[in-house]
N, CA, C and O atoms as a GROMACS GRO file, in nm:
protein
  268
    1MET      N    1  -4.667  -2.660  -0.957
    1MET     CA    2  -4.637  -2.798  -0.920
    1MET      C    3  -4.728  -2.840  -0.805
    1MET      O    4  -4.763  -2.756  -0.721
    2ALA      N    5  -4.765  -2.962  -0.800
    2ALA     CA    6  -4.853  -3.015  -0.696
    2ALA      C    7  -4.774  -3.049  -0.570
    2ALA      O    8  -4.652  -3.066  -0.574
    3ARG      N    9  -4.844  -3.058  -0.460
    3ARG     CA   10  -4.780  -3.101  -0.335
    3ARG      C   11  -4.736  -3.246  -0.348
    3ARG      O   12  -4.806  -3.329  -0.404
    4LEU      N   13  -4.618  -3.273  -0.296
    4LEU     CA   14  -4.562  -3.408  -0.298
    4LEU      C   15  -4.535  -3.452  -0.156
    4LEU      O   16  -4.504  -3.369  -0.070
    5ALA      N   17  -4.544  -3.581  -0.130
    5ALA     CA   18  -4.515  -3.634   0.002
    5ALA      C   19  -4.365  -3.630   0.029
    5ALA      O   20  -4.284  -3.656  -0.061
    6ASN      N   21  -4.327  -3.598   0.150
    6ASN     CA   22  -4.187  -3.598   0.192
    6ASN      C   23  -4.138  -3.742   0.201
    6ASN      O   24  -4.196  -3.822   0.275
    7PRO      N   25  -4.033  -3.778   0.127
    7PRO     CA   26  -3.983  -3.914   0.132
    7PRO      C   27  -3.895  -3.942   0.255
    7PRO      O   28  -3.854  -4.056   0.276
    8GLY      N   29  -3.865  -3.839   0.334
    8GLY     CA   30  -3.781  -3.859   0.452
    8GLY      C   31  -3.635  -3.822   0.428
    8GLY      O   32  -3.551  -3.836   0.516
    9PHE      N   33  -3.607  -3.775   0.308
    9PHE     CA   34  -3.473  -3.728   0.271
    9PHE      C   35  -3.491  -3.620   0.165
    9PHE      O   36  -3.599  -3.606   0.108
   10LEU      N   37  -3.385  -3.543   0.138
   10LEU     CA   38  -3.392  -3.436   0.040
   10LEU      C   39  -3.430  -3.492  -0.097
   10LEU      O   40  -3.354  -3.571  -0.154
   11PRO      N   41  -3.545  -3.453  -0.151
   11PRO     CA   42  -3.584  -3.502  -0.283
   11PRO      C   43  -3.494  -3.444  -0.392
   11PRO      O   44  -3.453  -3.328  -0.385
   12GLU      N   45  -3.463  -3.524  -0.490
   12GLU     CA   46  -3.373  -3.481  -0.598
   12GLU      C   47  -3.427  -3.357  -0.669
   12GLU      O   48  -3.349  -3.269  -0.706
   13ALA      N   49  -3.558  -3.348  -0.688
   13ALA     CA   50  -3.618  -3.234  -0.758
   13ALA      C   51  -3.604  -3.104  -0.679
   13ALA      O   52  -3.622  -2.996  -0.736
   14ALA      N   53  -3.573  -3.113  -0.550
   14ALA     CA   54  -3.563  -2.994  -0.465
   14ALA      C   55  -3.420  -2.945  -0.444
   14ALA      O   56  -3.399  -2.839  -0.387
   15ILE      N   57  -3.323  -3.020  -0.489
   15ILE     CA   58  -3.183  -2.984  -0.468
   15ILE      C   59  -3.154  -2.847  -0.530
   15ILE      O   60  -3.180  -2.824  -0.648
   16GLY      N   61  -3.101  -2.757  -0.448
   16GLY     CA   62  -3.066  -2.624  -0.495
   16GLY      C   63  -3.184  -2.530  -0.517
   16GLY      O   64  -3.167  -2.422  -0.572
   17LYS      N   65  -3.302  -2.572  -0.475
   17LYS     CA   66  -3.423  -2.494  -0.500
   17LYS      C   67  -3.483  -2.445  -0.367
   17LYS      O   68  -3.430  -2.472  -0.259
   18ARG      N   69  -3.592  -2.373  -0.378
   18ARG     CA   70  -3.670  -2.329  -0.263
   18ARG      C   71  -3.802  -2.404  -0.265
   18ARG      O   72  -3.853  -2.439  -0.372
   19VAL      N   73  -3.856  -2.431  -0.147
   19VAL     CA   74  -3.978  -2.510  -0.136
   19VAL      C   75  -4.078  -2.446  -0.040
   19VAL      O   76  -4.040  -2.376   0.054
   20ARG      N   77  -4.205  -2.470  -0.065
   20ARG     CA   78  -4.310  -2.443   0.032
   20ARG      C   79  -4.333  -2.576   0.102
   20ARG      O   80  -4.326  -2.681   0.039
   21VAL      N   81  -4.360  -2.572   0.231
   21VAL     CA   82  -4.379  -2.696   0.307
   21VAL      C   83  -4.506  -2.691   0.390
   21VAL      O   84  -4.553  -2.585   0.430
   22TRP      N   85  -4.559  -2.810   0.415
   22TRP     CA   86  -4.672  -2.829   0.505
   22TRP      C   87  -4.629  -2.933   0.608
   22TRP      O   88  -4.577  -3.039   0.573
   23PHE      N   89  -4.651  -2.899   0.735
   23PHE     CA   90  -4.608  -2.987   0.844
   23PHE      C   91  -4.707  -3.100   0.868
   23PHE      O   92  -4.820  -3.096   0.820
   24SER      N   93  -4.663  -3.199   0.943
   24SER     CA   94  -4.750  -3.314   0.972
   24SER      C   95  -4.870  -3.275   1.058
   24SER      O   96  -4.968  -3.349   1.063
   25ASP      N   97  -4.863  -3.160   1.126
   25ASP     CA   98  -4.980  -3.115   1.203
   25ASP      C   99  -5.079  -3.037   1.118
   25ASP      O  100  -5.178  -2.984   1.169
   26GLY      N  101  -5.052  -3.028   0.985
   26GLY     CA  102  -5.144  -2.965   0.892
   26GLY      C  103  -5.116  -2.820   0.860
   26GLY      O  104  -5.175  -2.765   0.767
   27ARG      N  105  -5.028  -2.756   0.936
   27ARG     CA  106  -4.999  -2.614   0.913
   27ARG      C  107  -4.900  -2.597   0.799
   27ARG      O  108  -4.814  -2.682   0.775
   28GLU      N  109  -4.912  -2.483   0.730
   28GLU     CA  110  -4.814  -2.449   0.628
   28GLU      C  111  -4.695  -2.385   0.696
   28GLU      O  112  -4.711  -2.300   0.783
   29GLY      N  113  -4.576  -2.425   0.656
   29GLY     CA  114  -4.455  -2.365   0.711
   29GLY      C  115  -4.443  -2.222   0.663
   29GLY      O  116  -4.463  -2.193   0.546
   30ARG      N  117  -4.409  -2.134   0.753
   30ARG     CA  118  -4.397  -1.992   0.719
   30ARG      C  119  -4.256  -1.945   0.747
   30ARG      O  120  -4.198  -1.978   0.850
   31CYS      N  121  -4.203  -1.869   0.656
   31CYS     CA  122  -4.077  -1.801   0.677
   31CYS      C  123  -4.113  -1.670   0.744
   31CYS      O  124  -4.215  -1.663   0.813
   32ASP      N  125  -4.036  -1.568   0.728
   32ASP     CA  126  -4.077  -1.438   0.782
   32ASP      C  127  -4.171  -1.370   0.683
   32ASP      O  128  -4.184  -1.414   0.569
   33ASP      N  129  -4.235  -1.263   0.724
   33ASP     CA  130  -4.327  -1.191   0.637
   33ASP      C  131  -4.260  -1.075   0.566
   33ASP      O  132  -4.329  -0.985   0.518
   34ASN      N  133  -4.129  -1.075   0.560
   34ASN     CA  134  -4.056  -0.969   0.493
   34ASN      C  135  -4.080  -0.980   0.342
   34ASN      O  136  -4.047  -1.082   0.282
   35PRO      N  137  -4.135  -0.876   0.279
   35PRO     CA  138  -4.162  -0.883   0.135
   35PRO      C  139  -4.035  -0.893   0.050
   35PRO      O  140  -4.043  -0.926  -0.068
   36MET      N  141  -3.920  -0.864   0.109
   36MET     CA  142  -3.794  -0.873   0.035
   36MET      C  143  -3.736  -1.015   0.039
   36MET      O  144  -3.643  -1.045  -0.036
   37SER      N  145  -3.788  -1.100   0.125
   37SER     CA  146  -3.739  -1.238   0.134
   37SER      C  147  -3.788  -1.318   0.014
   37SER      O  148  -3.899  -1.295  -0.033
   38PRO      N  149  -3.707  -1.410  -0.036
   38PRO     CA  150  -3.755  -1.494  -0.146
   38PRO      C  151  -3.865  -1.586  -0.095
   38PRO      O  152  -3.871  -1.615   0.025
   39PRO      N  153  -3.952  -1.634  -0.184
   39PRO     CA  154  -4.061  -1.721  -0.140
   39PRO      C  155  -4.010  -1.857  -0.092
   39PRO      O  156  -3.907  -1.906  -0.140
   40GLY      N  157  -4.081  -1.916  -0.001
   40GLY     CA  158  -4.049  -2.049   0.047
   40GLY      C  159  -3.922  -2.055   0.131
   40GLY      O  160  -3.872  -1.953   0.178
   41TRP      N  161  -3.872  -2.177   0.149
   41TRP     CA  162  -3.753  -2.204   0.228
   41TRP      C  163  -3.648  -2.270   0.139
   41TRP      O  164  -3.682  -2.334   0.040
   42ALA      N  165  -3.522  -2.253   0.176
   42ALA     CA  166  -3.416  -2.325   0.107
   42ALA      C  167  -3.433  -2.475   0.135
   42ALA      O  168  -3.449  -2.515   0.250
   43ALA      N  169  -3.431  -2.555   0.031
   43ALA     CA  170  -3.449  -2.699   0.048
   43ALA      C  171  -3.324  -2.766   0.105
   43ALA      O  172  -3.334  -2.868   0.173
   44ASP      N  173  -3.207  -2.706   0.078
   44ASP     CA  174  -3.083  -2.767   0.125
   44ASP      C  175  -2.984  -2.656   0.159
   44ASP      O  176  -3.016  -2.538   0.152
   45GLY      N  177  -2.865  -2.696   0.196
   45GLY     CA  178  -2.763  -2.598   0.234
   45GLY      C  179  -2.765  -2.569   0.383
   45GLY      O  180  -2.837  -2.634   0.459
   46ARG      N  181  -2.686  -2.473   0.423
   46ARG     CA  182  -2.668  -2.443   0.565
   46ARG      C  183  -2.798  -2.409   0.637
   46ARG      O  184  -2.819  -2.450   0.751
   47ALA      N  185  -2.886  -2.334   0.572
   47ALA     CA  186  -3.014  -2.295   0.634
   47ALA      C  187  -3.130  -2.374   0.574
   47ALA      O  188  -3.244  -2.329   0.578
   48GLY      N  189  -3.101  -2.490   0.519
   48GLY     CA  190  -3.203  -2.569   0.451
   48GLY      C  191  -3.298  -2.643   0.544
   48GLY      O  192  -3.279  -2.646   0.665
   49CYS      N  193  -3.398  -2.702   0.485
   49CYS     CA  194  -3.500  -2.776   0.557
   49CYS      C  195  -3.444  -2.905   0.618
   49CYS      O  196  -3.344  -2.959   0.571
   50ARG      N  197  -3.511  -2.953   0.721
   50ARG     CA  198  -3.482  -3.085   0.777
   50ARG      C  199  -3.585  -3.180   0.717
   50ARG      O  200  -3.704  -3.166   0.741
   51TRP      N  201  -3.539  -3.275   0.641
   51TRP     CA  202  -3.628  -3.366   0.568
   51TRP      C  203  -3.656  -3.496   0.643
   51TRP      O  204  -3.746  -3.570   0.605
   52SER      N  205  -3.580  -3.526   0.748
   52SER     CA  206  -3.600  -3.652   0.820
   52SER      C  207  -3.738  -3.654   0.886
   52SER      O  208  -3.792  -3.550   0.924
   53LEU      N  209  -3.794  -3.773   0.898
   53LEU     CA  210  -3.925  -3.792   0.960
   53LEU      C  211  -3.905  -3.848   1.100
   53LEU      O  212  -3.856  -3.960   1.116
   54THR      N  213  -3.943  -3.770   1.200
   54THR     CA  214  -3.920  -3.808   1.339
   54THR      C  215  -4.048  -3.839   1.416
   54THR      O  216  -4.042  -3.887   1.529
   55GLY      N  217  -4.164  -3.811   1.355
   55GLY     CA  218  -4.291  -3.830   1.424
   55GLY      C  219  -4.335  -3.707   1.501
   55GLY      O  220  -4.436  -3.712   1.572
   56ARG      N  221  -4.262  -3.598   1.488
   56ARG     CA  222  -4.297  -3.474   1.557
   56ARG      C  223  -4.388  -3.388   1.470
   56ARG      O  224  -4.392  -3.406   1.349
   57PRO      N  225  -4.461  -3.294   1.532
   57PRO     CA  226  -4.554  -3.209   1.457
   57PRO      C  227  -4.489  -3.120   1.352
   57PRO      O  228  -4.556  -3.079   1.257
   58HIS      N  229  -4.360  -3.090   1.367
   58HIS     CA  230  -4.293  -3.002   1.270
   58HIS      C  231  -4.216  -3.078   1.162
   58HIS      O  232  -4.134  -3.019   1.092
   59ASP      N  233  -4.242  -3.206   1.148
   59ASP     CA  234  -4.187  -3.280   1.034
   59ASP      C  235  -4.255  -3.228   0.908
   59ASP      O  236  -4.374  -3.197   0.909
   60ILE      N  237  -4.181  -3.220   0.800
   60ILE     CA  238  -4.239  -3.183   0.672
   60ILE      C  239  -4.317  -3.305   0.621
   60ILE      O  240  -4.259  -3.412   0.600
   61ALA      N  241  -4.447  -3.288   0.601
   61ALA     CA  242  -4.530  -3.395   0.548
   61ALA      C  243  -4.537  -3.386   0.396
   61ALA      O  244  -4.529  -3.487   0.326
   62GLU      N  245  -4.553  -3.262   0.347
   62GLU     CA  246  -4.564  -3.240   0.203
   62GLU      C  247  -4.481  -3.117   0.165
   62GLU      O  248  -4.455  -3.030   0.248
   63TYR      N  249  -4.442  -3.112   0.040
   63TYR     CA  250  -4.365  -2.998  -0.008
   63TYR      C  251  -4.404  -2.967  -0.152
   63TYR      O  252  -4.468  -3.047  -0.220
   64GLU      N  253  -4.364  -2.850  -0.195
   64GLU     CA  254  -4.387  -2.806  -0.332
   64GLU      C  255  -4.265  -2.725  -0.373
   64GLU      O  256  -4.229  -2.630  -0.303
   65VAL      N  257  -4.202  -2.758  -0.482
   65VAL     CA  258  -4.086  -2.684  -0.530
   65VAL      C  259  -4.136  -2.550  -0.585
   65VAL      O  260  -4.231  -2.547  -0.663
   66VAL      N  261  -4.072  -2.440  -0.543
   66VAL     CA  262  -4.108  -2.308  -0.591
   66VAL      C  263  -4.032  -2.283  -0.720
   66VAL      O  264  -3.909  -2.291  -0.722
   67GLU      N  265  -4.103  -2.254  -0.824
   67GLU     CA  266  -4.041  -2.232  -0.956
   67GLU      C  267  -3.985  -2.093  -0.969
   67GLU      O  268  -3.930  -2.058  -1.073
   0.00000   0.00000   0.00000
């Protein structure tokens, strides 16, 4: 799947899924480097991503749903 722009709220296509993210400062979001961890980040739920756009460098600018 291609990178998509963050709409500022949890995208419907990401509900219940894991995502790779790129921050507004251009860096790719990284989880830990544990090979046992699932790829990407939880898009929602208790440990899910923050989708709101605040103007800070760690806002998610783009995302990709991990299949």
